[in-house]
C-alpha positions as CSV (number, residue, x, y, z in Angstrom):
1,M,36.3,0.9,14.9
2,H,34.7,3.5,12.6
3,L,31.0,3.8,13.3
4,V,28.6,5.6,11.0
5,D,25.1,6.8,11.9
6,I,22.9,7.7,8.9
7,T,19.3,9.1,9.1
8,M,17.1,11.8,7.7
9,F,15.8,12.2,11.3
10,Y,18.9,14.0,12.5
11,A,18.6,17.8,12.6
12,A,19.8,20.8,14.5
13,E,16.1,21.5,15.5
14,G,16.2,18.5,17.8
15,G,14.0,15.4,18.2
16,G,14.5,12.1,19.9
17,V,16.8,10.6,17.2
18,S,19.0,13.7,17.2
19,T,19.2,13.5,21.0
20,Y,20.2,9.9,20.8
21,I,22.9,10.4,18.1
22,N,24.3,13.5,19.8
23,A,24.6,11.6,23.2
24,K,26.4,8.8,21.4
25,A,28.7,11.2,19.6
26,R,29.7,12.9,22.8
27,W,30.1,9.7,24.7
28,L,32.3,8.2,21.9
29,A,34.4,11.3,21.7
30,Q,35.8,10.5,25.1
31,R,36.9,7.0,23.8
32,A,39.8,7.2,21.4
33,R,39.3,3.7,20.0
34,V,36.0,4.6,18.2
35,R,35.7,7.0,15.3
36,H,32.1,8.3,14.8
37,T,30.6,10.0,11.7
38,I,27.0,11.2,11.3
39,F,25.4,11.4,7.9
40,S,22.1,13.4,7.5
41,S,20.1,15.1,4.8
42,S,18.3,17.3,7.3
43,V,20.9,19.5,9.0
44,R,21.1,23.0,7.5
45,G,22.5,25.1,10.3
46,D,25.8,25.0,12.2
47,S,26.7,22.0,14.4
48,D,29.2,21.6,17.2
49,L,29.9,18.1,16.0
50,P,32.9,18.0,13.5
51,S,32.0,14.5,12.3
52,L,28.8,15.6,10.5
53,V,28.4,14.9,6.8
54,R,25.5,16.4,4.9
55,F,24.0,15.1,1.7
56,P,21.1,16.7,-0.4
57,G,17.6,16.4,0.8
58,L,14.2,17.8,-0.1
59,A,11.7,19.4,2.4
60,V,8.5,17.3,2.1
61,P,5.1,18.1,3.8
62,G,4.4,15.9,6.7
63,L,8.0,15.3,7.7
64,H,8.1,18.1,10.3
65,G,11.0,19.9,8.9
66,Y,13.2,16.9,8.1
67,R,14.5,16.6,4.6
68,F,14.0,13.5,2.4
69,P,17.2,12.3,0.7
70,L,17.3,13.0,-3.0
71,S,19.2,9.8,-3.9
72,V,20.7,6.5,-2.6
73,A,23.9,6.8,-4.6
74,R,25.4,9.9,-3.2
75,P,25.3,9.0,0.6
76,A,26.4,5.5,-0.3
77,R,29.4,6.9,-2.2
78,L,30.3,9.2,0.6
79,M,30.0,6.5,3.2
80,A,32.0,4.0,1.2
81,Q,34.9,6.5,0.8
82,L,35.2,6.7,4.6
83,Q,35.5,2.9,5.0
84,P,33.3,2.4,8.0
85,D,33.4,-0.8,10.0
86,L,29.7,-0.7,10.9
87,I,26.7,1.5,9.9
88,E,23.6,2.2,12.0
89,V,20.5,3.3,10.1
90,G,17.9,5.5,11.9
91,D,15.1,5.5,9.3
92,A,13.6,3.2,6.7
93,G,14.0,5.5,3.7
94,P,16.8,6.0,1.1
95,A,19.4,6.3,3.9
96,A,18.8,2.6,4.7
97,W,19.2,1.5,1.1
98,A,22.4,3.5,0.9
99,A,23.7,1.7,4.0
100,L,22.8,-1.7,2.5
101,R,24.6,-0.7,-0.7
102,V,27.8,0.0,1.3
103,K,27.2,-3.3,3.2
104,R,27.4,-5.2,-0.1
105,Q,30.3,-3.2,-1.4
106,L,32.5,-3.3,1.7
107,G,31.2,-6.5,3.4
108,I,30.3,-4.7,6.7
109,P,27.4,-5.2,9.0
110,V,24.4,-2.8,9.1
111,V,22.2,-2.1,12.2
112,A,18.7,-0.7,11.8
113,F,17.1,1.2,14.7
114,Y,13.3,1.4,14.5
115,H,12.9,4.9,15.9
116,S,9.6,5.7,14.2
117,D,6.6,3.4,13.9
118,L,6.2,3.9,10.1
119,A,3.5,1.3,9.6
120,R,1.2,2.8,12.2
121,L,1.8,6.4,10.9
122,I,1.0,5.3,7.3
123,Q,-2.2,3.5,8.5
124,A,-3.4,6.7,10.3
125,R,-3.0,8.7,7.1
126,F,-3.7,6.3,4.3
127,G,-5.6,3.4,5.7
128,R,-5.1,-0.3,6.3
129,M,-4.1,-1.4,2.8
130,A,-1.3,1.2,2.7
131,M,-0.2,-0.1,6.2
132,L,0.0,-3.7,4.9
133,G,2.2,-2.5,2.1
134,A,4.4,-0.7,4.6
135,C,4.8,-3.9,6.6
136,R,5.9,-5.8,3.5
137,Y,8.4,-3.0,2.7
138,L,9.8,-3.0,6.2
139,A,10.1,-6.8,6.3
140,Q,12.1,-6.7,3.0
141,L,14.3,-3.9,4.1
142,Y,15.1,-5.0,7.6
143,G,15.5,-8.6,6.5
144,Q,18.7,-7.5,4.8
145,C,20.1,-5.9,8.0
146,D,22.4,-7.8,10.4
147,L,20.6,-6.5,13.6
148,V,17.4,-4.6,14.2
149,L,17.0,-2.6,17.4
150,A,13.7,-1.5,18.9
151,P,13.5,1.2,21.6
152,S,10.7,-0.6,23.5
153,R,9.3,-4.1,23.9
154,L,6.1,-3.0,22.2
155,M,8.0,-2.0,19.1
156,A,9.9,-5.3,19.1
157,Q,6.6,-7.1,19.2
158,R,5.1,-4.9,16.4
159,L,8.1,-5.6,14.2
160,A,7.7,-9.3,14.7
161,S,4.0,-9.0,13.7
162,M,5.2,-7.3,10.5
163,G,7.5,-10.2,9.6
164,V,10.7,-8.8,11.2
165,P,11.5,-11.4,13.9
166,G,14.4,-11.1,16.3
167,A,14.4,-7.4,16.9
168,V,16.3,-6.6,20.0
169,H,15.0,-4.3,22.7
170,Q,17.4,-1.4,23.2
171,P,16.1,1.5,25.3
172,L,17.4,5.0,24.9
173,G,18.8,7.1,27.8
174,I,19.3,10.5,29.3
175,D,22.1,12.6,30.8
176,S,21.2,12.7,34.4
177,G,23.8,15.5,35.0
178,V,21.7,17.7,32.8
179,F,18.2,16.5,33.6
180,S,18.0,16.9,37.4
181,P,15.7,18.4,40.0
182,Q,18.5,20.7,40.9
183,H,17.8,22.9,37.9
184,R,14.4,24.1,39.2
185,I,13.7,27.8,38.6
186,A,11.8,29.3,41.5
187,S,10.6,32.2,39.5
188,L,9.0,30.3,36.6
189,R,5.4,30.9,37.7
190,E,6.0,34.6,38.0
191,Q,7.6,34.6,34.5
192,L,4.5,32.8,33.1
193,A,2.1,35.1,34.9
194,V,0.3,32.2,36.7
195,P,-0.6,32.1,40.5
196,S,2.1,31.0,42.8
197,A,-0.1,28.2,44.1
198,S,-0.9,26.8,40.7
199,R,-0.3,23.2,39.7
200,L,1.9,23.4,36.7
201,L,1.6,20.7,34.1
202,V,4.0,20.4,31.2
203,Y,4.2,18.8,27.8
204,A,7.3,19.1,25.6
205,G,7.7,17.9,22.0
206,R,6.3,18.5,18.5
207,F,2.8,19.9,18.1
208,T,1.4,17.4,15.7
209,P,-2.0,15.5,15.5
210,E,-0.7,12.2,16.8
211,K,0.5,13.9,20.1
212,K,-3.2,14.5,21.0
213,L,-2.6,18.0,22.4
214,A,-6.1,19.2,21.8
215,L,-7.3,16.4,24.1
216,L,-4.7,17.5,26.7
217,I,-5.9,21.2,26.5
218,E,-9.5,20.0,26.9
219,A,-8.5,17.9,30.0
220,V,-6.9,20.9,31.6
221,R,-10.0,23.0,30.8
222,L,-12.2,20.3,32.5
223,L,-10.0,20.5,35.6
224,G,-10.1,24.2,35.9
225,Q,-8.1,26.1,38.6
226,P,-5.5,25.6,40.0
227,Y,-4.1,23.7,36.9
228,Y,-2.1,25.4,34.2
229,L,-0.4,23.8,31.2
230,V,3.0,24.7,29.8
231,L,3.5,23.5,26.2
232,I,7.1,23.5,25.0
233,G,7.7,23.1,21.3
234,G,6.2,24.1,18.0
235,G,4.2,22.9,15.0
236,M,0.5,23.1,14.2
237,P,-1.7,25.8,15.8
238,L,-3.3,24.8,19.1
239,P,-6.7,25.7,20.5
240,P,-6.5,28.9,22.6
241,S,-6.9,28.6,26.4
242,A,-6.4,30.9,29.3
243,Q,-4.9,28.0,31.2
244,T,-2.2,27.4,28.6
245,R,1.3,28.9,28.2
246,V,3.3,28.1,25.1
247,I,7.2,28.2,25.1
248,P,9.2,27.8,21.9
249,F,11.2,24.6,21.3
250,Q,14.3,24.5,23.5
251,R,17.3,23.3,21.5
252,N,19.6,23.6,24.5
253,Q,19.1,20.6,26.8
254,L,19.9,22.5,30.0
255,A,17.3,25.1,29.1
256,L,14.7,22.4,28.6
257,A,15.8,20.7,31.9
258,R,15.3,24.0,33.8
259,L,11.8,24.3,32.5
260,L,10.9,20.7,33.2
261,A,12.3,20.8,36.7
262,S,10.3,23.9,37.5
263,C,6.9,22.3,36.7
264,D,5.0,19.8,38.9
265,A,4.1,16.9,36.5
266,L,4.6,15.9,32.9
267,V,1.4,14.9,31.0
268,H,1.9,12.9,27.8
269,P,-1.5,12.3,26.1
270,G,-0.3,10.5,22.9
271,D,-0.4,6.7,22.4
272,C,1.9,6.4,19.3
273,E,5.3,6.8,20.9
274,T,7.9,4.3,20.0
275,F,9.8,5.1,23.2
276,G,9.0,8.5,24.9
277,L,12.4,10.1,25.6
278,I,10.8,13.3,27.0
279,V,9.1,11.1,29.6
280,L,12.5,10.0,30.9
281,E,13.9,13.5,30.8
282,A,11.0,14.8,32.9
283,M,11.2,11.9,35.4
284,A,15.0,12.6,35.8
285,C,14.0,16.2,36.6
286,G,11.8,14.9,39.4
287,L,8.5,15.0,37.6
288,P,5.8,12.3,38.0
289,V,4.1,11.4,34.8
290,V,0.5,11.1,33.6
291,G,0.6,9.0,30.4
292,T,-1.7,6.7,28.5
293,S,-1.8,2.9,28.5
294,G,-1.3,2.9,24.8
295,G,2.1,3.1,23.2
296,S,5.5,2.6,24.7
297,V,5.3,5.3,27.4
298,A,3.5,2.7,29.5
299,E,6.8,0.7,29.7
300,L,8.5,3.7,31.4
301,V,5.9,4.7,34.0
302,D,4.6,2.6,36.9
303,E,2.6,3.2,40.0
304,R,5.6,4.5,41.9
305,S,6.3,7.3,39.3
306,G,3.0,8.2,37.9
307,V,-0.5,7.3,36.5
308,L,-1.6,5.6,33.3
309,V,-5.0,6.3,31.8
310,P,-6.9,5.0,28.8
311,P,-6.0,6.9,25.6
312,N,-8.2,9.2,23.6
313,C,-10.4,10.5,26.4
314,A,-10.1,14.0,27.9
315,A,-12.2,13.0,30.9
316,S,-9.9,10.1,31.7
317,L,-6.9,12.2,31.3
318,A,-8.3,14.9,33.6
319,A,-9.2,12.2,36.2
320,G,-5.7,10.8,36.0
321,I,-4.1,14.2,36.6
322,D,-6.4,14.9,39.5
323,A,-5.6,11.4,40.9
324,L,-1.9,12.1,40.7
325,F,-2.1,15.2,42.8
326,A,-4.2,13.4,45.4
327,R,-1.1,11.2,46.1
328,D,2.3,12.1,47.7
329,I,3.9,14.1,44.9
330,R,7.2,14.3,46.7
331,A,7.5,10.6,47.0
332,L,6.4,10.1,43.3
333,S,9.0,12.7,42.2
334,A,11.8,11.1,44.2
335,A,10.9,7.6,42.8
336,A,10.8,8.9,39.2
337,A,14.2,10.5,39.4
338,S,15.8,7.5,41.1
339,A,14.4,5.0,38.6
340,V,15.8,7.0,35.7
341,R,19.3,7.5,37.2
342,E,19.5,3.8,38.0
343,H,18.3,2.4,34.7
344,Y,18.5,4.9,31.9
345,D,21.6,7.1,32.3
346,W,23.6,7.2,29.0
347,D,26.6,5.8,31.0
348,R,24.5,2.7,31.5
349,I,22.7,2.6,28.1
350,L,25.6,3.3,25.7
351,P,27.8,0.5,27.0
352,Q,24.9,-1.9,26.3
353,L,24.8,-0.6,22.7
354,M,28.6,-0.8,22.3
355,A,28.5,-4.4,23.5
356,R,25.9,-5.2,20.8
357,Y,28.1,-3.6,18.1
358,A,31.1,-5.6,19.4
359,G,29.2,-8.9,19.3
360,L,28.0,-8.2,15.8
361,L,31.5,-7.3,14.6
362,A,32.9,-10.4,16.2
363,T,30.3,-12.6,14.6
364,H,30.9,-11.0,11.2
365,Q,34.7,-11.5,11.5
366,R,34.3,-15.2,12.4
367,A,32.0,-15.6,9.3
368,E,34.6,-14.0,7.1
369,L,37.3,-16.3,8.5
370,K,35.2,-19.4,7.8
371,A,34.6,-18.1,4.2
372,E,38.3,-17.7,3.4
373,P,39.8,-20.8,1.8
374,G,42.5,-22.5,4.0
375,C,41.6,-20.4,7.1
376,V,40.7,-22.2,10.3
377,P,39.5,-20.0,13.1
378,E,40.9,-20.7,16.6
């Protein structure tokens, strides 16, 4: 089988989609029966993946460094030349229409993965009428795909409300060999110039308005000592705070794992996540989580591994953090790491995905046999 992933949300600078596709590429590289090619308009630097195909894209404000494809025709032509058996689309832009063009040309199935909640993002920026237009657009686009995957149950429900019924819940995963409590750095507090007895909170990801980082910084200010906040990533400027330390984005997963494992808890204040991969990565490193009851993070965190609080309230977030540390942190840490290893390791998640591909291909082949005159399937 030749599998193609195409998305503008794949880039050397990282992100959840990139992590997912890279994990899939490395997992498939160990299995000779599957050829895997990645198409992206956003990669500009070097990559250690030989199966990466670049096509032209334009930097657009608001896309956080990703590059919007300049055409449908060129990626479609490149994909068709490689004769894929199945295409997975990771965004709802021109890359998706290019995949559908190849679907019609070659008669192959297309899978869409709803990584980003486009309708909600458009509503936040342009209002309700624009959101309704986005829903109609997504229904038209995904209605032409053979399978739609959603990383959380909440996203599957949201797609159904947009007119995209039948979306299948397919969670993402983590490499539990990389994200592990064993990678803790004993000297991190010294390196950050914070007291040895401090309670070290961490956030990792993009610094964008929907992540609600100003609210998190305010919550830590309300808590005061001994709480300190480590922010790993980059993007918009953040309010200054004596209790905050900023560390640049970590492209290397092991470097990120070491930082996560050296903190005490992950705090995720946003309520717009379609999944929350960083939450799983932190839990695998032995960190309990304080998240919000809004968004998909609530599907990953329960009372054994953390605390959920109402969104958009710094006081509630501060109270949740304080409540977490009033509990048995060691027990929470052990439960968090155990849950991720058991349910979300890539070696468990990717076979689920491959089974979905195989089922789709088998159904497609049976349909082709029925369509051929004189052919009677066994």
